[in-house]
N, CA, C and O atoms as a GROMACS GRO file, in nm:
protein
  568
    1UNK      N    1   1.009 -15.055   2.940
    1UNK     CA    2   1.106 -15.160   2.962
    1UNK      C    3   1.088 -15.270   2.856
    1UNK      O    4   0.977 -15.318   2.834
    2UNK      N    5   1.196 -15.308   2.794
    2UNK     CA    6   1.193 -15.413   2.691
    2UNK      C    7   1.204 -15.549   2.758
    2UNK      O    8   1.297 -15.575   2.834
    3UNK      N    9   1.108 -15.635   2.730
    3UNK     CA   10   1.109 -15.770   2.786
    3UNK      C   11   1.141 -15.868   2.674
    3UNK      O   12   1.069 -15.876   2.575
    4UNK      N   13   1.249 -15.942   2.691
    4UNK     CA   14   1.288 -16.042   2.590
    4UNK      C   15   1.215 -16.172   2.619
    4UNK      O   16   1.206 -16.214   2.735
    5UNK      N   17   1.163 -16.237   2.516
    5UNK     CA   18   1.099 -16.366   2.539
    5UNK      C   19   1.200 -16.468   2.589
    5UNK      O   20   1.318 -16.463   2.554
    6UNK      N   21   1.153 -16.559   2.670
    6UNK     CA   22   1.240 -16.663   2.723
    6UNK      C   23   1.287 -16.754   2.611
    6UNK      O   24   1.206 -16.803   2.533
    7UNK      N   25   1.416 -16.776   2.602
    7UNK     CA   26   1.472 -16.866   2.502
    7UNK      C   27   1.500 -17.002   2.565
    7UNK      O   28   1.566 -17.011   2.668
    8UNK      N   29   1.448 -17.106   2.502
    8UNK     CA   30   1.472 -17.242   2.551
    8UNK      C   31   1.621 -17.272   2.542
    8UNK      O   32   1.681 -17.250   2.437
    9UNK      N   33   1.683 -17.322   2.650
    9UNK     CA   34   1.825 -17.355   2.645
    9UNK      C   35   1.857 -17.456   2.534
    9UNK      O   36   1.775 -17.540   2.499
   10UNK      N   37   1.977 -17.445   2.480
   10UNK     CA   38   2.021 -17.527   2.367
   10UNK      C   39   1.994 -17.675   2.387
   10UNK      O   40   1.934 -17.738   2.300
   11UNK      N   41   2.036 -17.733   2.500
   11UNK     CA   42   2.020 -17.877   2.519
   11UNK      C   43   1.874 -17.920   2.528
   11UNK      O   44   1.838 -18.026   2.478
   12UNK      N   45   1.790 -17.838   2.589
   12UNK     CA   46   1.647 -17.871   2.594
   12UNK      C   47   1.590 -17.871   2.453
   12UNK      O   48   1.513 -17.958   2.415
   13UNK      N   49   1.630 -17.772   2.377
   13UNK     CA   50   1.582 -17.762   2.239
   13UNK      C   51   1.625 -17.885   2.159
   13UNK      O   52   1.545 -17.943   2.086
   14UNK      N   53   1.752 -17.924   2.173
   14UNK     CA   54   1.801 -18.041   2.099
   14UNK      C   55   1.735 -18.170   2.147
   14UNK      O   56   1.711 -18.260   2.066
   15UNK      N   57   1.706 -18.181   2.275
   15UNK     CA   58   1.633 -18.298   2.324
   15UNK      C   59   1.494 -18.305   2.263
   15UNK      O   60   1.447 -18.413   2.229
   16UNK      N   61   1.427 -18.190   2.250
   16UNK     CA   62   1.296 -18.186   2.183
   16UNK      C   63   1.309 -18.232   2.038
   16UNK      O   64   1.227 -18.310   1.990
   17UNK      N   65   1.412 -18.183   1.970
   17UNK     CA   66   1.431 -18.222   1.829
   17UNK      C   67   1.461 -18.371   1.818
   17UNK      O   68   1.411 -18.437   1.728
   18UNK      N   69   1.542 -18.424   1.910
   18UNK     CA   70   1.575 -18.566   1.908
   18UNK      C   71   1.448 -18.650   1.925
   18UNK      O   72   1.426 -18.746   1.852
   19UNK      N   73   1.366 -18.612   2.020
   19UNK     CA   74   1.242 -18.685   2.045
   19UNK      C   75   1.152 -18.684   1.922
   19UNK      O   76   1.096 -18.786   1.884
   20UNK      N   77   1.140 -18.568   1.860
   20UNK     CA   78   1.057 -18.555   1.740
   20UNK      C   79   1.115 -18.637   1.624
   20UNK      O   80   1.042 -18.704   1.551
   21UNK      N   81   1.247 -18.630   1.607
   21UNK     CA   82   1.312 -18.704   1.499
   21UNK      C   83   1.297 -18.854   1.515
   21UNK      O   84   1.283 -18.926   1.416
   22UNK      N   85   1.299 -18.902   1.639
   22UNK     CA   86   1.286 -19.046   1.664
   22UNK      C   87   1.144 -19.096   1.644
   22UNK      O   88   1.123 -19.214   1.615
   23UNK      N   89   1.046 -19.007   1.659
   23UNK     CA   90   0.906 -19.048   1.642
   23UNK      C   91   0.867 -19.060   1.496
   23UNK      O   92   0.767 -19.124   1.464
   24UNK      N   93   0.945 -19.001   1.408
   24UNK     CA   94   0.908 -18.999   1.268
   24UNK      C   95   0.832 -18.870   1.240
   24UNK      O   96   0.753 -18.824   1.323
   25UNK      N   97   0.856 -18.815   1.124
   25UNK     CA   98   0.806 -18.683   1.092
   25UNK      C   99   0.714 -18.690   0.971
   25UNK      O  100   0.749 -18.752   0.870
   26UNK      N  101   0.600 -18.627   0.980
   26UNK     CA  102   0.512 -18.609   0.865
   26UNK      C  103   0.488 -18.736   0.787
   26UNK      O  104   0.441 -18.837   0.841
   27UNK      N  105   0.519 -18.730   0.658
   27UNK     CA  106   0.492 -18.844   0.569
   27UNK      C  107   0.604 -18.947   0.568
   27UNK      O  108   0.599 -19.043   0.490
   28UNK      N  109   0.705 -18.930   0.652
   28UNK     CA  110   0.812 -19.028   0.662
   28UNK      C  111   0.921 -19.015   0.558
   28UNK      O  112   1.009 -19.101   0.551
   29UNK      N  113   0.919 -18.910   0.477
   29UNK     CA  114   1.022 -18.894   0.374
   29UNK      C  115   1.142 -18.814   0.424
   29UNK      O  116   1.240 -18.798   0.351
   30UNK      N  117   1.134 -18.765   0.547
   30UNK     CA  118   1.244 -18.691   0.609
   30UNK      C  119   1.260 -18.746   0.750
   30UNK      O  120   1.162 -18.762   0.823
   31UNK      N  121   1.385 -18.775   0.789
   31UNK     CA  122   1.410 -18.821   0.926
   31UNK      C  123   1.549 -18.775   0.970
   31UNK      O  124   1.632 -18.738   0.888
   32UNK      N  125   1.571 -18.778   1.101
   32UNK     CA  126   1.703 -18.742   1.153
   32UNK      C  127   1.720 -18.797   1.293
   32UNK      O  128   1.623 -18.828   1.362
   33UNK      N  129   1.846 -18.809   1.334
   33UNK     CA  130   1.878 -18.856   1.467
   33UNK      C  131   2.025 -18.828   1.497
   33UNK      O  132   2.101 -18.788   1.409
   34UNK      N  133   2.062 -18.849   1.622
   34UNK     CA  134   2.201 -18.824   1.663
   34UNK      C  135   2.294 -18.932   1.612
   34UNK      O  136   2.256 -19.049   1.600
   35UNK      N  137   2.418 -18.893   1.580
   35UNK     CA  138   2.520 -18.988   1.538
   35UNK      C  139   2.573 -19.069   1.656
   35UNK      O  140   2.599 -19.189   1.643
   36UNK      N  141   2.590 -19.002   1.770
   36UNK     CA  142   2.654 -19.066   1.886
   36UNK      C  143   2.572 -19.034   2.010
   36UNK      O  144   2.572 -18.921   2.058
   37UNK      N  145   2.502 -19.135   2.062
   37UNK     CA  146   2.417 -19.115   2.179
   37UNK      C  147   2.496 -19.070   2.302
   37UNK      O  148   2.437 -19.018   2.397
   38UNK      N  149   2.628 -19.090   2.303
   38UNK     CA  150   2.710 -19.051   2.417
   38UNK      C  151   2.761 -18.907   2.408
   38UNK      O  152   2.826 -18.858   2.501
   39UNK      N  153   2.731 -18.838   2.296
   39UNK     CA  154   2.776 -18.700   2.280
   39UNK      C  155   2.686 -18.608   2.362
   39UNK      O  156   2.576 -18.574   2.319
   40UNK      N  157   2.733 -18.569   2.481
   40UNK     CA  158   2.649 -18.488   2.570
   40UNK      C  159   2.621 -18.349   2.512
   40UNK      O  160   2.527 -18.282   2.556
   41UNK      N  161   2.699 -18.305   2.415
   41UNK     CA  162   2.676 -18.174   2.354
   41UNK      C  163   2.580 -18.181   2.236
   41UNK      O  164   2.538 -18.078   2.184
   42UNK      N  165   2.543 -18.303   2.196
   42UNK     CA  166   2.443 -18.325   2.090
   42UNK      C  167   2.477 -18.246   1.962
   42UNK      O  168   2.393 -18.175   1.908
   43UNK      N  169   2.600 -18.261   1.916
   43UNK     CA  170   2.647 -18.183   1.802
   43UNK      C  171   2.624 -18.249   1.667
   43UNK      O  172   2.583 -18.182   1.572
   44UNK      N  173   2.651 -18.379   1.658
   44UNK     CA  174   2.657 -18.445   1.528
   44UNK      C  175   2.532 -18.528   1.502
   44UNK      O  176   2.495 -18.614   1.581
   45UNK      N  177   2.467 -18.500   1.389
   45UNK     CA  178   2.339 -18.562   1.354
   45UNK      C  179   2.345 -18.617   1.211
   45UNK      O  180   2.421 -18.569   1.128
   46UNK      N  181   2.263 -18.717   1.186
   46UNK     CA  182   2.246 -18.770   1.050
   46UNK      C  183   2.101 -18.747   1.008
   46UNK      O  184   2.008 -18.775   1.084
   47UNK      N  185   2.085 -18.697   0.888
   47UNK     CA  186   1.951 -18.677   0.833
   47UNK      C  187   1.934 -18.763   0.709
   47UNK      O  188   2.031 -18.799   0.643
   48UNK      N  189   1.810 -18.794   0.679
   48UNK     CA  190   1.777 -18.871   0.558
   48UNK      C  191   1.661 -18.803   0.487
   48UNK      O  192   1.564 -18.760   0.549
   49UNK      N  193   1.674 -18.793   0.356
   49UNK     CA  194   1.566 -18.740   0.273
   49UNK      C  195   1.538 -18.843   0.164
   49UNK      O  196   1.630 -18.886   0.095
   50UNK      N  197   1.413 -18.881   0.149
   50UNK     CA  198   1.373 -18.964   0.035
   50UNK      C  199   1.328 -18.867  -0.074
   50UNK      O  200   1.240 -18.785  -0.052
   51UNK      N  201   1.390 -18.879  -0.191
   51UNK     CA  202   1.367 -18.783  -0.300
   51UNK      C  203   1.221 -18.768  -0.336
   51UNK      O  204   1.145 -18.865  -0.333
   52UNK      N  205   1.181 -18.645  -0.371
   52UNK     CA  206   1.041 -18.617  -0.402
   52UNK      C  207   0.995 -18.678  -0.535
   52UNK      O  208   1.074 -18.699  -0.627
   53UNK      N  209   0.864 -18.708  -0.541
   53UNK     CA  210   0.803 -18.762  -0.663
   53UNK      C  211   0.816 -18.663  -0.779
   53UNK      O  212   0.836 -18.543  -0.758
   54UNK      N  213   0.806 -18.714  -0.899
   54UNK     CA  214   0.809 -18.632  -1.021
   54UNK      C  215   0.936 -18.549  -1.032
   54UNK      O  216   0.934 -18.435  -1.079
   55UNK      N  217   1.047 -18.607  -0.988
   55UNK     CA  218   1.177 -18.542  -1.002
   55UNK      C  219   1.280 -18.651  -1.028
   55UNK      O  220   1.251 -18.770  -1.011
   56UNK      N  221   1.400 -18.611  -1.069
   56UNK     CA  222   1.507 -18.710  -1.089
   56UNK      C  223   1.548 -18.773  -0.956
   56UNK      O  224   1.619 -18.874  -0.954
   57UNK      N  225   1.504 -18.715  -0.846
   57UNK     CA  226   1.539 -18.764  -0.713
   57UNK      C  227   1.443 -18.872  -0.663
   57UNK      O  228   1.467 -18.933  -0.559
   58UNK      N  229   1.333 -18.894  -0.735
   58UNK     CA  230   1.228 -18.985  -0.688
   58UNK      C  231   1.285 -19.123  -0.655
   58UNK      O  232   1.356 -19.183  -0.735
   59UNK      N  233   1.251 -19.171  -0.535
   59UNK     CA  234   1.293 -19.304  -0.493
   59UNK      C  235   1.435 -19.312  -0.439
   59UNK      O  236   1.474 -19.414  -0.382
   60UNK      N  237   1.513 -19.207  -0.456
   60UNK     CA  238   1.650 -19.209  -0.403
   60UNK      C  239   1.650 -19.173  -0.256
   60UNK      O  240   1.566 -19.096  -0.209
   61UNK      N  241   1.745 -19.229  -0.183
   61UNK     CA  242   1.759 -19.199  -0.041
   61UNK      C  243   1.890 -19.123  -0.023
   61UNK      O  244   1.998 -19.172  -0.056
   62UNK      N  245   1.878 -19.002   0.029
   62UNK     CA  246   1.995 -18.915   0.049
   62UNK      C  247   2.028 -18.907   0.198
   62UNK      O  248   1.941 -18.883   0.281
   63UNK      N  249   2.155 -18.927   0.229
   63UNK     CA  250   2.204 -18.913   0.366
   63UNK      C  251   2.276 -18.780   0.379
   63UNK      O  252   2.350 -18.738   0.290
   64UNK      N  253   2.253 -18.714   0.492
   64UNK     CA  254   2.316 -18.585   0.519
   64UNK      C  255   2.375 -18.586   0.658
   64UNK      O  256   2.334 -18.663   0.745
   65UNK      N  257   2.472 -18.499   0.680
   65UNK     CA  258   2.528 -18.477   0.813
   65UNK      C  259   2.494 -18.334   0.853
   65UNK      O  260   2.511 -18.240   0.776
   66UNK      N  261   2.445 -18.320   0.975
   66UNK     CA  262   2.415 -18.189   1.030
   66UNK      C  263   2.501 -18.173   1.155
   66UNK      O  264   2.514 -18.265   1.235
   67UNK      N  265   2.559 -18.055   1.171
   67UNK     CA  266   2.644 -18.030   1.286
   67UNK      C  267   2.594 -17.905   1.357
   67UNK      O  268   2.591 -17.796   1.299
   68UNK      N  269   2.554 -17.921   1.482
   68UNK     CA  270   2.502 -17.811   1.564
   68UNK      C  271   2.609 -17.769   1.663
   68UNK      O  272   2.630 -17.835   1.764
   69UNK      N  273   2.678 -17.659   1.634
   69UNK     CA  274   2.783 -17.617   1.727
   69UNK      C  275   2.721 -17.548   1.848
   69UNK      O  276   2.599 -17.548   1.864
   70UNK      N  277   2.804 -17.490   1.932
   70UNK     CA  278   2.757 -17.434   2.059
   70UNK      C  279   2.660 -17.317   2.041
   70UNK      O  280   2.588 -17.283   2.134
   71UNK      N  281   2.657 -17.255   1.923
   71UNK     CA  282   2.568 -17.141   1.898
   71UNK      C  283   2.430 -17.182   1.845
   71UNK      O  284   2.342 -17.096   1.831
   72UNK      N  285   2.410 -17.311   1.816
   72UNK     CA  286   2.279 -17.356   1.770
   72UNK      C  287   2.182 -17.349   1.888
   72UNK      O  288   2.223 -17.386   1.998
   73UNK      N  289   2.059 -17.307   1.874
   73UNK     CA  290   1.986 -17.272   1.752
   73UNK      C  291   1.992 -17.125   1.713
   73UNK      O  292   1.921 -17.082   1.622
   74UNK      N  293   2.075 -17.046   1.781
   74UNK     CA  294   2.087 -16.905   1.742
   74UNK      C  295   2.152 -16.892   1.605
   74UNK      O  296   2.124 -16.798   1.531
   75UNK      N  297   2.239 -16.986   1.573
   75UNK     CA  298   2.302 -16.989   1.440
   75UNK      C  299   2.264 -17.122   1.376
   75UNK      O  300   2.238 -17.219   1.448
   76UNK      N  301   2.260 -17.130   1.243
   76UNK     CA  302   2.216 -17.253   1.178
   76UNK      C  303   2.318 -17.366   1.192
   76UNK      O  304   2.436 -17.342   1.216
   77UNK      N  305   2.271 -17.489   1.178
   77UNK     CA  306   2.365 -17.600   1.175
   77UNK      C  307   2.442 -17.596   1.043
   77UNK      O  308   2.395 -17.538   0.945
   78UNK      N  309   2.559 -17.658   1.041
   78UNK     CA  310   2.623 -17.678   0.910
   78UNK      C  311   2.562 -17.807   0.854
   78UNK      O  312   2.540 -17.904   0.927
   79UNK      N  313   2.535 -17.806   0.725
   79UNK     CA  314   2.465 -17.916   0.661
   79UNK      C  315   2.547 -17.962   0.542
   79UNK      O  316   2.590 -17.881   0.460
   80UNK      N  317   2.568 -18.094   0.532
   80UNK     CA  318   2.648 -18.150   0.423
   80UNK      C  319   2.583 -18.280   0.378
   80UNK      O  320   2.551 -18.366   0.459
   81UNK      N  321   2.565 -18.292   0.248
   81UNK     CA  322   2.519 -18.418   0.193
   81UNK      C  323   2.632 -18.518   0.199
   81UNK      O  324   2.745 -18.487   0.162
   82UNK      N  325   2.602 -18.639   0.247
   82UNK     CA  326   2.698 -18.750   0.240
   82UNK      C  327   2.678 -18.821   0.107
   82UNK      O  328   2.774 -18.860   0.040
   83UNK      N  329   2.551 -18.839   0.068
   83UNK     CA  330   2.519 -18.896  -0.062
   83UNK      C  331   2.547 -18.791  -0.169
   83UNK      O  332   2.517 -18.673  -0.149
   84UNK      N  333   2.604 -18.834  -0.281
   84UNK     CA  334   2.627 -18.739  -0.390
   84UNK      C  335   2.494 -18.692  -0.447
   84UNK      O  336   2.403 -18.772  -0.469
   85UNK      N  337   2.485 -18.562  -0.471
   85UNK     CA  338   2.364 -18.503  -0.527
   85UNK      C  339   2.405 -18.382  -0.610
   85UNK      O  340   2.503 -18.314  -0.579
   86UNK      N  341   2.330 -18.357  -0.714
   86UNK     CA  342   2.353 -18.239  -0.797
   86UNK      C  343   2.236 -18.144  -0.773
   86UNK      O  344   2.125 -18.166  -0.822
   87UNK      N  345   2.263 -18.038  -0.695
   87UNK     CA  346   2.164 -17.934  -0.666
   87UNK      C  347   2.233 -17.799  -0.667
   87UNK      O  348   2.353 -17.788  -0.639
   88UNK      N  349   2.158 -17.696  -0.699
   88UNK     CA  350   2.216 -17.563  -0.712
   88UNK      C  351   2.273 -17.508  -0.581
   88UNK      O  352   2.360 -17.421  -0.585
   89UNK      N  353   2.226 -17.556  -0.466
   89UNK     CA  354   2.272 -17.501  -0.338
   89UNK      C  355   2.378 -17.588  -0.271
   89UNK      O  356   2.420 -17.561  -0.159
   90UNK      N  357   2.423 -17.694  -0.341
   90UNK     CA  358   2.518 -17.788  -0.282
   90UNK      C  359   2.652 -17.778  -0.353
   90UNK      O  360   2.659 -17.781  -0.476
   91UNK      N  361   2.759 -17.765  -0.274
   91UNK     CA  362   2.894 -17.761  -0.330
   91UNK      C  363   2.925 -17.896  -0.396
   91UNK      O  364   2.915 -18.000  -0.332
   92UNK      N  365   2.964 -17.893  -0.523
   92UNK     CA  366   2.984 -18.016  -0.600
   92UNK      C  367   3.106 -18.096  -0.557
   92UNK      O  368   3.117 -18.215  -0.588
   93UNK      N  369   3.199 -18.032  -0.484
   93UNK     CA  370   3.319 -18.103  -0.439
   93UNK      C  371   3.307 -18.160  -0.298
   93UNK      O  372   3.362 -18.266  -0.268
   94UNK      N  373   3.234 -18.088  -0.210
   94UNK     CA  374   3.230 -18.128  -0.070
   94UNK      C  375   3.094 -18.180  -0.023
   94UNK      O  376   3.086 -18.249   0.078
   95UNK      N  377   2.988 -18.147  -0.096
   95UNK     CA  378   2.854 -18.184  -0.053
   95UNK      C  379   2.793 -18.085   0.045
   95UNK      O  380   2.680 -18.104   0.089
   96UNK      N  381   2.867 -17.980   0.080
   96UNK     CA  382   2.816 -17.881   0.176
   96UNK      C  383   2.701 -17.802   0.115
   96UNK      O  384   2.707 -17.760  -0.001
   97UNK      N  385   2.597 -17.782   0.194
   97UNK     CA  386   2.489 -17.693   0.154
   97UNK      C  387   2.539 -17.552   0.180
   97UNK      O  388   2.574 -17.517   0.293
   98UNK      N  389   2.543 -17.471   0.075
   98UNK     CA  390   2.602 -17.337   0.085
   98UNK      C  391   2.496 -17.236   0.130
   98UNK      O  392   2.398 -17.212   0.058
   99UNK      N  393   2.515 -17.179   0.249
   99UNK     CA  394   2.414 -17.087   0.302
   99UNK      C  395   2.375 -16.975   0.206
   99UNK      O  396   2.258 -16.936   0.200
  100UNK      N  397   2.471 -16.922   0.132
  100UNK     CA  398   2.440 -16.812   0.040
  100UNK      C  399   2.346 -16.856  -0.072
  100UNK      O  400   2.279 -16.773  -0.134
  101UNK      N  401   2.340 -16.986  -0.097
  101UNK     CA  402   2.256 -17.039  -0.205
  101UNK      C  403   2.131 -17.111  -0.153
  101UNK      O  404   2.050 -17.161  -0.231
  102UNK      N  405   2.116 -17.118  -0.021
  102UNK     CA  406   2.001 -17.185   0.041
  102UNK      C  407   1.943 -17.090   0.144
  102UNK      O  408   1.997 -17.075   0.253
  103UNK      N  409   1.834 -17.025   0.108
  103UNK     CA  410   1.784 -16.911   0.185
  103UNK      C  411   1.753 -16.944   0.331
  103UNK      O  412   1.768 -16.857   0.417
  104UNK      N  413   1.710 -17.067   0.360
  104UNK     CA  414   1.678 -17.098   0.500
  104UNK      C  415   1.802 -17.082   0.588
  104UNK      O  416   1.791 -17.031   0.700
  105UNK      N  417   1.919 -17.123   0.542
  105UNK     CA  418   2.041 -17.107   0.621
  105UNK      C  419   2.088 -16.962   0.619
  105UNK      O  420   2.136 -16.910   0.720
  106UNK      N  421   2.073 -16.896   0.505
  106UNK     CA  422   2.117 -16.757   0.493
  106UNK      C  423   2.033 -16.665   0.581
  106UNK      O  424   2.083 -16.567   0.635
  107UNK      N  425   1.904 -16.697   0.596
  107UNK     CA  426   1.812 -16.613   0.673
  107UNK      C  427   1.763 -16.688   0.797
  107UNK      O  428   1.644 -16.686   0.830
  108UNK      N  429   1.855 -16.752   0.863
  108UNK     CA  430   1.824 -16.839   0.977
  108UNK      C  431   1.748 -16.764   1.087
  108UNK      O  432   1.780 -16.649   1.119
  109UNK      N  433   1.648 -16.832   1.143
  109UNK     CA  434   1.575 -16.781   1.259
  109UNK      C  435   1.579 -16.887   1.367
  109UNK      O  436   1.578 -17.007   1.338
  110UNK      N  437   1.584 -16.844   1.491
  110UNK     CA  438   1.599 -16.936   1.604
  110UNK      C  439   1.490 -17.043   1.608
  110UNK      O  440   1.514 -17.153   1.657
  111UNK      N  441   1.370 -17.012   1.557
  111UNK     CA  442   1.260 -17.108   1.562
  111UNK      C  443   1.281 -17.225   1.466
  111UNK      O  444   1.220 -17.331   1.483
  112UNK      N  445   1.366 -17.206   1.367
  112UNK     CA  446   1.389 -17.313   1.269
  112UNK      C  447   1.455 -17.432   1.338
  112UNK      O  448   1.528 -17.417   1.436
  113UNK      N  449   1.429 -17.551   1.283
  113UNK     CA  450   1.485 -17.674   1.338
  113UNK      C  451   1.553 -17.753   1.227
  113UNK      O  452   1.545 -17.716   1.110
  114UNK      N  453   1.619 -17.861   1.265
  114UNK     CA  454   1.678 -17.950   1.165
  114UNK      C  455   1.570 -18.008   1.074
  114UNK      O  456   1.592 -18.027   0.955
  115UNK      N  457   1.454 -18.035   1.131
  115UNK     CA  458   1.341 -18.083   1.050
  115UNK      C  459   1.306 -17.983   0.941
  115UNK      O  460   1.283 -18.021   0.826
  116UNK      N  461   1.301 -17.854   0.978
  116UNK     CA  462   1.273 -17.750   0.878
  116UNK      C  463   1.377 -17.752   0.766
  116UNK      O  464   1.342 -17.742   0.649
  117UNK      N  465   1.504 -17.766   0.804
  117UNK     CA  466   1.612 -17.766   0.705
  117UNK      C  467   1.594 -17.883   0.607
  117UNK      O  468   1.601 -17.864   0.486
  118UNK      N  469   1.571 -18.002   0.661
  118UNK     CA  470   1.557 -18.120   0.575
  118UNK      C  471   1.433 -18.110   0.486
  118UNK      O  472   1.438 -18.144   0.368
  119UNK      N  473   1.323 -18.063   0.542
  119UNK     CA  474   1.200 -18.048   0.464
  119UNK      C  475   1.220 -17.946   0.352
  119UNK      O  476   1.173 -17.965   0.240
  120UNK      N  477   1.289 -17.837   0.383
  120UNK     CA  478   1.313 -17.734   0.283
  120UNK      C  479   1.409 -17.784   0.174
  120UNK      O  480   1.392 -17.750   0.057
  121UNK      N  481   1.508 -17.864   0.212
  121UNK     CA  482   1.598 -17.922   0.111
  121UNK      C  483   1.520 -18.015   0.019
  121UNK      O  484   1.546 -18.018  -0.102
  122UNK      N  485   1.427 -18.091   0.074
  122UNK     CA  486   1.344 -18.178  -0.010
  122UNK      C  487   1.262 -18.095  -0.108
  122UNK      O  488   1.251 -18.131  -0.225
  123UNK      N  489   1.206 -17.983  -0.061
  123UNK     CA  490   1.131 -17.893  -0.151
  123UNK      C  491   1.223 -17.838  -0.259
  123UNK      O  492   1.183 -17.822  -0.375
  124UNK      N  493   1.347 -17.808  -0.219
  124UNK     CA  494   1.444 -17.754  -0.314
  124UNK      C  495   1.475 -17.857  -0.424
  124UNK      O  496   1.496 -17.821  -0.540
  125UNK      N  497   1.477 -17.986  -0.387
  125UNK     CA  498   1.499 -18.092  -0.486
  125UNK      C  499   1.390 -18.091  -0.593
  125UNK      O  500   1.415 -18.120  -0.709
  126UNK      N  501   1.267 -18.057  -0.551
  126UNK     CA  502   1.153 -18.058  -0.642
  126UNK      C  503   1.137 -17.927  -0.718
  126UNK      O  504   1.052 -17.917  -0.808
  127UNK      N  505   1.217 -17.826  -0.684
  127UNK     CA  506   1.206 -17.696  -0.750
  127UNK      C  507   1.246 -17.710  -0.898
  127UNK      O  508   1.330 -17.793  -0.932
  128UNK      N  509   1.186 -17.629  -0.984
  128UNK     CA  510   1.212 -17.642  -1.129
  128UNK      C  511   1.361 -17.643  -1.166
  128UNK      O  512   1.400 -17.717  -1.257
  129UNK      N  513   1.444 -17.564  -1.099
  129UNK     CA  514   1.586 -17.556  -1.134
  129UNK      C  515   1.666 -17.677  -1.085
  129UNK      O  516   1.782 -17.691  -1.123
  130UNK      N  517   1.607 -17.764  -1.004
  130UNK     CA  518   1.679 -17.882  -0.953
  130UNK      C  519   1.617 -18.016  -0.993
  130UNK      O  520   1.687 -18.117  -0.997
  131UNK      N  521   1.489 -18.018  -1.021
  131UNK     CA  522   1.421 -18.147  -1.032
  131UNK      C  523   1.458 -18.229  -1.155
  131UNK      O  524   1.428 -18.349  -1.160
  132UNK      N  525   1.523 -18.167  -1.254
  132UNK     CA  526   1.561 -18.243  -1.374
  132UNK      C  527   1.711 -18.251  -1.395
  132UNK      O  528   1.756 -18.304  -1.497
  133UNK      N  529   1.791 -18.199  -1.300
  133UNK     CA  530   1.936 -18.202  -1.315
  133UNK      C  531   1.986 -18.347  -1.316
  133UNK      O  532   1.939 -18.431  -1.240
  134UNK      N  533   2.081 -18.374  -1.403
  134UNK     CA  534   2.142 -18.507  -1.408
  134UNK      C  535   2.209 -18.534  -1.274
  134UNK      O  536   2.280 -18.449  -1.221
  135UNK      N  537   2.186 -18.654  -1.220
  135UNK     CA  538   2.238 -18.689  -1.088
  135UNK      C  539   2.354 -18.788  -1.098
  135UNK      O  540   2.361 -18.866  -1.192
  136UNK      N  541   2.445 -18.783  -1.001
  136UNK     CA  542   2.552 -18.882  -0.994
  136UNK      C  543   2.490 -19.021  -0.974
  136UNK      O  544   2.374 -19.031  -0.934
  137UNK      N  545   2.567 -19.127  -1.001
  137UNK     CA  546   2.512 -19.262  -0.980
  137UNK      C  547   2.465 -19.280  -0.836
  137UNK      O  548   2.528 -19.232  -0.741
  138UNK      N  549   2.353 -19.349  -0.822
  138UNK     CA  550   2.299 -19.374  -0.687
  138UNK      C  551   2.399 -19.457  -0.608
  138UNK      O  552   2.466 -19.544  -0.662
  139UNK      N  553   2.408 -19.427  -0.477
  139UNK     CA  554   2.499 -19.502  -0.391
  139UNK      C  555   2.641 -19.449  -0.390
  139UNK      O  556   2.730 -19.514  -0.334
  140UNK      N  557   2.664 -19.332  -0.450
  140UNK     CA  558   2.798 -19.271  -0.445
  140UNK      C  559   2.797 -19.160  -0.338
  140UNK      O  560   2.693 -19.099  -0.311
  141UNK      N  561   2.914 -19.137  -0.279
  141UNK     CA  562   2.922 -19.046  -0.164
  141UNK      C  563   3.033 -18.944  -0.180
  141UNK      O  564   3.128 -18.964  -0.256
  142UNK      N  565   3.018 -18.833  -0.108
  142UNK     CA  566   3.122 -18.729  -0.103
  142UNK      C  567   3.233 -18.776  -0.011
  142UNK      O  568   3.331 -18.704   0.008
   0.00000   0.00000   0.00000
């Protein structure tokens, strides 16, 4: 008999993520929280990434929007930069992180969280193919 592991219900999972995001994460260069505390479905989130050292992103603050539809965490959130950024996995017209170009979204696993996504995007900023790309003026938005 095949026994499936118990899956934490969506809202419990999102409440855990909210609590963790509000406490502050790791070194403080990545954070996230809900856009609207009254949204009982907990769909719309804002993330922040402080650009990594030794890259063109150093010292910049990037704002992102994450949207967790009804299938999250079984399916990845949609992720879009609000701050303009030049990265190989980001659509230059919309700011959307393109799953086909960002392996964490393309190979999504239920255990992944919004924190994982933001941390991985920060690592992607520091990757050799992104860390020296010319960036749009700071403070510009999609």
